[in-house]
N, C-alpha and C positions, 0 to 999 in steps of 0.2 A: 044145409051150408048152401050159399049162394053159387050160382054158376058164375066162371069169368070169361066173357065174350070178348070176341077180338072184332071191333067195329070197323077198324080201318087201320091199313099197314101202308107206309110210304115210305120212298128213300131218294135221295140224290142219285145222279149217275155215278159213276166210279172215273174219277180222272187219274190219269198216270200220277204215278205217287213220286214226283222227281220234279225238278224244276224246268218249265216249259209245258207241264201237264195242264188241263183244262182249268183246274181247280187251284191251282199252285197260288194264285194271287188272293183267293177267298179264305178269310180266316176262319177258322173251326165254329167260331160263334156263329158266324156269318152262314155256315152250311146249316146249323142247327135251326135259326131264325127263319130261314129259307122254308124249312119243314114246317116250324110251328107256323108262319103264317097262311102257307097252303093248307095245315089242317082246320084252321081257324075258317078259313074260305069254303074249302069244301063243304062244311056242315052248318055253316052258319052259326059255328060254336060258341056258346056263351062260357068263356073260358074261366069264368069264377066256378061252375061246376067240375073243372079237373082239378083233383086234389093234389096232385103229387107228379113230378116229372124225375123218373131215374134215368140216368145216362151215363153209359159206359166210356170210357176212351183205354186205350192201351196205353197211353202215356200221360197220364194226369198231371201234366206240368206245362209252366209257361202258357202259351195261349190257351191250351187247353186244362189248365190247371184250376184250383181253388175253386170246385164245385160250378164249372162251367154251365151245368143246368138249371141253376137258380141264378144264374147271371143272364143266362140266353132268355129267360122268361122276362125278367125285368127290361132287357135290352129290347125284346119284342112286344112288350108292352101290354102282355098278357096282366090278367087279374092279380093282385098281390095276394091272394088267399093262396094260389097255386104255389106250392114249394116246389124245391126240387134237390138231389140228392147225386153224389158222383160215385161212380162204382167201377171196379177194376177186378176181373177175374178173367186174365189174359185175354185169348181169343174168345172165349166164352162169355163176354162181359154181357154183349147187346142181349143175348138170348137169357142170360140171370137176369137182367133188368126186367125184361118180360115176366119172367116166371116169378119174381120176386114182386112185382104188380099183381099178376095173378092171383098169387097166395093172399095179399092183405085183402082183394076184392072178394074171393072165396071165403076168407075168414070173417068178413063183415065190416072190416075196418075201415074200407074207403070204397066210394060207389064209382070211382072214376079216375084212371090214371094213365098218364103217358110214359112209355118206357123206348128207349133204343140205344143209340151211341152214336160216335162222331170220331172221327180220326183224319187228323192231317198229315200223311208219311210223308208229304214232300215238303211240308214246311218244320215238321219235327224230325222226321227220320226215326229209324229205330231203336230204342235204348237211349232215347233222350231222356228219360227220367232215373236212369241208373238203375240197377239192380242189386238185391242183396246176394242173389245168386252168382252175381259177377266177382264176388270176393273169391281168389282163389282157394283158400281154405275151405271155405264154404262147399265151393263146386267140387273139390277133392273129396271131403268127408260125405257128400252128397253124390258121389258118382256122376255128376252131370257133364253132361257133353252137348256138342251142338245140336239144336232141333232137327236140322236138315240131316245131320248124320244118324239120328235116332229114326227119320222115316226110311234112310237108307238101311238101316238095321232092320226095321220092319220087312223091308223087301228081301233081303239076305236070309232071314230066318223062314219067311213064308214062300220062297221061291220065286218071287215076281222080278222078272228080267226087266232090263232098260225098254225092250220092244213093247212090253205088255203096258209098261207106265207111260209109253210117247202114244200107245195106242189108245189108252184111255184120255190122255191129253187132247190128241186130236180128235176124240168124238165128243168131248167138252167143248172145244172150239166152234166146231160144226153144229153143234147143240144150240150154242148161245147165237151164232151168227144167224141160224135160223129164225131163233126166237125174236131176235130184234127187227130181222127181216119182215116177218109177220106181224108184228106190232104184239107180241104177247106181255110186253112189261109197261104198254104204253098208261095204263090205268093207275098205275102205283109209281112211276118216274115224275120227280117233280124238276123240271129242269132250273138249273142255277142261272140266275141272272145278276147283273151289278146293280149299281147304285140307281142309275138310269133306266134301268127295267131291259135292258140288252141281254138275251141269252148267250151266256158263255160255255154253257156246258150242258147238252141233252141227250149225252150217248154216253155208254159204258167204252172208253178209250183202248181197252187192250185186246179188245175183240179183233181174231184175225180169222177171216171167212176162208181164206186159201190154205190154212195150215193142214200140213200132211203128216204122216209117220214118218216119211223121207225125209224132210224138212226138218222135223225136229230131234231127228237121229244124229244131225251134224253139231248139236250143241254139247259144250263139254259139261261135265258134271260140275256143279255148284259147291258142293262141301267137301271134295276130295282134300282140300288144304286143311282141314280140321282131322280127317282120317289122317293123313301124313304126320301132321304136329302133334301128336300124342293123345287126342281123342279115341283114335281107334284102338290103342292100347289101353286107355284107361277102362274104355266098355266092357274090356274083357273080365274085370273083376266081377260083372255083373253076368256076363254071358261068355264064361270061359270055353264054350263048345264053338265060339264063333273065331275061325282062323283068320280070316281077312273079310271086311266089309268092302263089298263090290257097290260103287257109288253110283247111281242110276237117275239120280234127281238133277235137274236141269233146270234152267229160266223157264222152258219149256213146257215141263210136266209138273212146275210147283205152283203155288198161288202168287199171281201177281202184285205187285207194292203199288197201292192207289189210295187216293182221298176219298171221302163220302160219309154220309149219314144216314140215318134210320130212324123212322119213329113208328110205335103201334099204339093205339089205342084203346084202353080194355077199359071193360066194366062190369057191372052186374045188371040186371033187367031194370031195376029202378033208375040208376044211373042213367041209362041209356034212353029210356024214356023220358026223363027230365029234359036230356039233350036232345030230344028228337031223333035219336040215332036207331040204324038198323043193324042188328046181330049179322056179322057174317060167318064165324066159327066160332066155338068154343073149347078153352083148353080144357083137355080131359084129365092129363097129369104131367108131372115134369119130376126129373131126376137128374143128380149129381152124382159124380163116383169119382173116387180117386183110383189110379192104377200106377204100375211100376214107374219111377220117375226117370230112369236112366231112358229107356227107350220111348216114354213119355207120350204118345201119340195114340195109344191103344184104348182110348177111353170112350168113343163114340159107341161102341158094342155093348158094352156092359150097361152103360148109361140108357141105352135103348130099351134093352133088356129089364131094366129095371123100371123104366116108366110104362113100360108096356104091362108089366106086373101090376103095379099100381092101378092101373086100368082096366085090367082083367081081359087084357086083349094078348093077342099073337101076332108074331111077324106076318102071318096070313091074312089078318084082319085090316093090315096097313095097303092103303092104293099106292101112295107114293112117299117117296123118303127124300129130305135134303140133305146132305151132308156136307160140311164145308170141306172144299177141296184143298185142304192146308197142302196135301202133296200127295201123287197118284197114289201111292202104295197105300196111304190112310185109307182109301175108299174103295181099293181092291180087296183090302183086309176085311173091312167090313162087310161087303159083298160076299167074302169067303166065307165069315163065320155065321153069318145070319141067312145065307142063303137067298140073297136078293139080286135079280135080273138088272141088266143093264135099263131095260125098259121101265123100271120102277124107281131109278134114282137119278136126281139132278138131270131131270129129261131137258131142261131148258140150258145145260151148260152150268158151270159153276166158278169157283174162284180162280180156277186156272186159266179160264178163259177171260172172266171179267175183273178178277183181281178181289184182293182180302183186305178191307179198311179195318184192322183189328178189331176195335172197339166197336164198329158198328155191322159185322157182317151178321151175326146172330139173329137180329131183328129183320134184317134184309134176306136171310134165306126163308125165316116165318112168312115174309110177307110173299115171297116168290110161291111158296106153298099154297098158300091161301088162294092165290089166283089162279094157278094151276088146278089145285082141285075144284074150283067154281068153271073154269074154262072146259073141264073134261065131264065134268056132272059127278066127280068121284066123292067119297064120304070122308075117308080118314088120311092122315098124314104125320109122319113124324119129323122134325127139325132137330138136328144134331151136329155138334163140334166137338172137337180135341182142343185142348188147351196145355200150356205150358205147364211142368211139374207132372204130369199125368193126372189132368183133369178131364173128366168127360161131362158132357152134359144133353140133355134131350128133353124135347116137348111133345107130347100127342096131343093132335087137334082133330076135332070133328066139322065138319060144317054144319051151319044151321039150316 
């Protein structure tokens, strides 16, 4: 079986996901084309050698709809040979796109594939595409509750306090600020320019260097309304032992709403040689798993365990972990279950500090993982995310 190598991983900065944010006036397709142009220029790439682009979005409608992947390739004037596909797996989408690309490469079906994601949360908002789960009867029959309240439920069951969550959030902000100050992201960030070539966004806009636990403690809980208006009672059908959920997640210790895009170039040895590419890392294994869908956000730990087992590795064999910071309690639970210390996880901050552009995040954190393993001279890493409906996803990589 062929190896699936990572040749490059790039992303846009993350712009605030609301009107007035740095990327608000940029169409999603232009975010993708910005990266396609950069990937071609960075490697003097013959685009006819790239066989497919798999692109995830969290809202595959309107400006992001109807196979934005293929449309972006045509708009960017890539080779007609390169085809494209759009993928949706909630927050896990971009990493799933990478994993699908790796599977095709390892199977020998394709030699060189691009994968990633795009999300313009400022232009489309959350829920623009509607949802099957939004039907009241479907939600009732499947015991569906607010995702944020699911995070609060994790904190309640595992004993994480508001202070625990705020401490983690402050650490994420401090780490992200330090990473930006020291230029750790500079090789993988592609600034976004306008039609005249003027840079309009070149830095993650949500990072707040002066964040402290004290400042975070003054924020109000974000999901108390769902607890008060029925969801709190509804979850007791699945968790009768929970008398009341103490809502601990706020805008300060939850992932930020942002815009952004990401791309990872994956291929086998033959594809890399033809394109003149040097492999940076290889994908050892991937995993998807489903978990209890009411609490929803507990998938990263079992997905990681499954991926590690596929690779014949243990947690102790992994040097760094990148877990999407959907909510602080998600990370705290993952660390608790797998015994991962602070110094090995999200060492340059995460989505609490920099934001979570839903369809693009998975490939972003994978790129961050490759960069940091190289910078530290380490060997192996795991990228993992939780996603709606109780989905967990993980990818194990090893530097070449």
